[in-house]
C-alpha positions in Angstrom: 34.8 -67.1 237.4 32.3 -69.4 235.8 29.4 -68.0 233.8 26.0 -68.8 235.2 24.0 -67.2 232.3 25.0 -66.8 228.7 22.7 -65.0 226.2 23.7 -64.8 222.6 21.9 -62.9 219.9 18.5 -62.9 221.5 15.7 -61.5 219.3 12.0 -61.4 219.9 9.3 -59.6 217.8 5.7 -59.5 218.9 2.9 -59.2 216.3 5.4 -59.5 213.4 4.2 -58.0 210.1 1.3 -56.1 211.6 0.8 -52.4 212.6 1.3 -53.5 216.2 4.7 -55.1 215.5 7.1 -54.5 218.4 10.8 -55.5 218.2 11.3 -56.1 221.9 14.8 -57.7 221.8 17.2 -56.9 219.0 20.3 -59.0 219.3 21.0 -59.1 223.0 24.3 -60.6 224.1 24.9 -60.9 227.9 27.1 -63.1 230.1 26.6 -63.1 233.9 29.2 -64.7 236.1 28.2 -67.0 239.0 27.4 -64.9 242.1 27.1 -61.6 240.2 24.2 -59.2 241.0 23.2 -57.4 237.8 20.7 -54.5 237.8 18.9 -53.7 234.5 17.7 -50.2 233.9 15.6 -48.8 231.1 12.5 -46.8 230.2 9.1 -48.3 229.4 9.4 -50.4 226.2 13.2 -50.7 226.5 13.0 -54.5 226.6 14.1 -55.1 230.2 11.1 -57.1 231.4 11.0 -58.9 228.1 14.6 -59.9 228.7 13.6 -61.5 232.1 10.6 -63.2 230.4 12.9 -64.6 227.7 15.2 -66.1 230.4 12.4 -67.5 232.4 10.8 -69.1 229.4 7.5 -67.1 229.3 8.0 -67.4 225.5 10.6 -68.9 223.2 12.9 -66.4 221.5 12.8 -66.0 217.7 16.6 -66.2 217.4 19.6 -66.7 219.7 20.5 -69.0 222.5 20.1 -69.1 226.3 22.5 -71.1 228.5 21.9 -71.4 232.2 24.0 -73.3 234.7 25.8 -75.0 231.8 22.6 -76.2 230.2 21.1 -75.0 226.9 17.6 -74.0 228.0 16.7 -72.1 224.8 13.8 -74.4 224.0 12.9 -75.5 227.5 9.3 -74.7 228.6 8.9 -72.4 231.5 8.0 -75.1 234.1 11.2 -76.9 233.3 13.4 -73.8 233.7 11.6 -73.2 237.1 13.8 -75.8 238.6 16.8 -73.5 238.1 15.1 -70.1 238.5 13.5 -68.2 241.3 11.4 -65.2 240.4 9.7 -62.3 242.2 7.2 -60.3 240.1 6.2 -56.6 240.4 2.7 -57.4 241.6 2.8 -58.7 245.2 -0.2 -60.9 244.3 1.6 -62.8 241.5 3.5 -66.0 242.0 1.5 -67.2 245.0 -1.8 -68.9 245.7 -3.8 -66.3 247.6 -6.3 -68.6 249.2 -3.7 -71.0 250.5 -1.9 -70.5 253.8 1.6 -69.0 254.2 2.9 -72.5 255.1 1.2 -74.2 252.1 2.6 -71.6 249.7 6.1 -72.3 251.1 5.5 -76.0 250.8 4.6 -75.6 247.1 7.7 -73.4 246.5 10.0 -75.9 248.2 8.6 -78.8 246.3 9.2 -77.1 242.9 10.5 -79.8 240.5 9.7 -82.7 242.9 6.8 -85.2 242.9 6.1 -85.5 246.6 2.7 -84.4 248.0 1.8 -81.3 250.0 1.2 -83.3 253.2 4.8 -84.6 253.2 6.1 -81.1 252.5 4.3 -79.6 255.5 6.2 -81.9 257.9 7.6 -80.8 261.3 11.0 -81.0 259.7 10.0 -78.1 257.4 7.9 -76.1 259.8 10.7 -75.5 262.3 13.2 -73.9 259.9 10.3 -72.1 258.2 9.2 -70.4 261.4 12.9 -69.4 262.1 13.4 -68.0 258.6 10.1 -66.0 258.6 10.8 -64.8 262.2 13.9 -63.1 260.8 11.6 -60.8 258.8 10.5 -59.2 262.2 7.0 -58.9 260.8 5.3 -61.3 263.3 4.3 -63.7 260.6 5.9 -66.7 262.1 2.8 -67.0 264.4 0.4 -66.7 261.4 1.5 -69.5 259.2 -2.1 -70.8 258.9 -3.3 -67.4 257.6 -4.0 -67.2 253.9 -1.3 -65.3 252.1 -3.9 -63.2 250.3 -4.8 -61.6 253.6 -1.4 -59.9 254.0 -0.2 -56.5 253.0 1.8 -56.1 249.8 5.0 -55.6 251.6 4.5 -58.7 253.8 3.6 -60.7 250.8 6.5 -59.6 248.7 9.0 -60.3 251.6 7.6 -63.9 251.8 7.7 -64.3 248.0 11.3 -63.3 248.1 12.0 -66.0 250.7 10.1 -68.6 248.7 12.0 -67.7 245.5 15.4 -68.0 247.2 14.7 -70.9 249.6 16.2 -73.6 247.3 19.1 -71.3 246.3 18.3 -71.2 242.6 20.9 -71.0 239.9 19.4 -67.6 239.0 17.1 -65.2 240.9 15.0 -62.9 238.7 13.6 -59.7 240.3 11.1 -57.9 238.1 10.6 -54.4 239.6 9.6 -56.3 242.8 9.3 -53.1 244.9 7.6 -50.8 242.3 4.0 -51.5 243.6 5.0 -51.0 247.3 4.8 -47.9 249.5 8.2 -46.3 250.3 8.6 -47.9 253.7 7.6 -51.4 252.5 9.9 -51.0 249.5 12.8 -50.1 251.8 12.2 -53.2 253.9 12.0 -55.5 250.9 15.2 -54.0 249.3 17.1 -54.5 252.6 15.9 -58.1 252.7 16.8 -58.6 249.0 20.4 -57.4 249.7 20.7 -59.6 252.8 19.4 -62.8 251.0 21.5 -62.4 247.9 24.7 -61.8 249.9 24.0 -64.6 252.4 23.3 -67.2 249.7 25.6 -65.7 247.1 22.8 -65.9 244.5 23.4 -65.0 240.9 20.7 -62.2 240.4 19.2 -60.3 237.5 17.1 -57.4 238.8 15.0 -55.0 236.7 14.2 -51.6 238.3 13.2 -48.0 237.4 14.9 -46.7 240.5 18.3 -45.0 239.9 18.9 -45.1 243.6 18.5 -48.8 243.8 20.7 -49.2 240.8 23.6 -47.4 242.4 23.1 -48.9 245.8 22.7 -52.6 244.8 24.6 -55.1 242.9 28.0 -55.1 241.2 26.9 -54.3 237.6 24.5 -52.0 235.8 23.0 -52.8 232.4 21.2 -50.0 230.5 18.7 -51.0 227.8 17.0 -49.0 225.1 14.8 -50.3 222.3 15.6 -53.9 222.8 19.4 -53.4 222.9 22.0 -53.1 225.7 23.6 -49.6 225.4 25.8 -49.5 228.5 27.3 -52.1 230.8 29.0 -50.7 233.9 30.9 -52.7 236.5 33.8 -52.6 238.9 35.1 -49.3 240.0 33.1 -47.4 237.4 29.8 -48.8 238.8 30.8 -48.2 242.4 31.4 -44.5 241.9 28.1 -43.9 240.0 25.5 -41.5 241.5 21.8 -41.5 240.4 22.4 -38.2 238.5 25.1 -39.9 236.5 22.6 -42.5 235.3 20.2 -39.7 234.4 22.9 -38.1 232.3 23.5 -41.4 230.5 19.8 -41.7 229.6 19.8 -38.1 228.4 22.8 -39.0 226.2 20.9 -41.9 224.7 18.0 -39.7 223.9 20.2 -37.1 222.2 21.8 -39.8 220.1 18.4 -41.0 219.0 17.3 -37.5 218.1 20.5 -37.0 216.0 20.0 -40.3 214.3 16.4 -39.4 213.5 17.4 -36.0 212.2 20.1 -37.6 209.9 17.6 -40.2 208.7 15.1 -37.4 207.8 17.7 -35.4 205.9 18.6 -38.5 203.9 15.0 -39.2 203.1 14.4 -35.6 201.9 17.6 -35.7 199.9 16.2 -38.5 197.7 12.7 -37.1 197.3 
């Protein structure tokens, strides 16, 4: 199977040489095959969202390379990578224009990387499939296309944002804890839609989450990160048999290892005092 995303030796340090220095990525190597759905787990500060930002081009990495859809995008700016990437953020109010209508937001998303105007994009040719696709959400929004997207609930907005991000069938779909800010019922609806869209369009997907349940229920691979590094990579039969409590045990194992490493380091320091 062809690789859609190749990351080699990614390193990123914020505020280098200061008391606020943070080594967010420390030599990350990762290859994701076309059509794979990879879930990234990690505690706060583990580097998982930084990894998505590195791929999307929110910043340029200090070291390493990023290859996407056969192109070296390491030094591409974010707007250029957007032609290949669809992204849904944690905040339901990110990634959209709140004062513009639902239809206008979709028109902008569909025109990503093109030079045609908004008027052309809102043609009847677009409106018909748009109503059909939005009707499939069963939220009644197909009759509210002229409403501003900012007037919707978080769950409605996140569902629409997911449709926008996947409309052009991007080379890579990035999901950055996209249900974390939603109530349980809305989160469940958006996760069901996520699974449906990814399977239907066979999208290569990289999803960050805190939810152990989502990690075991979704995707075909689990990446566990800690302190800017990938510690575990589960796939195939091993991933399919995982339970949430198994993942909790793995995180506990990482913490124990860290404590042992710190104890050993302290013993060495004291030995040479």
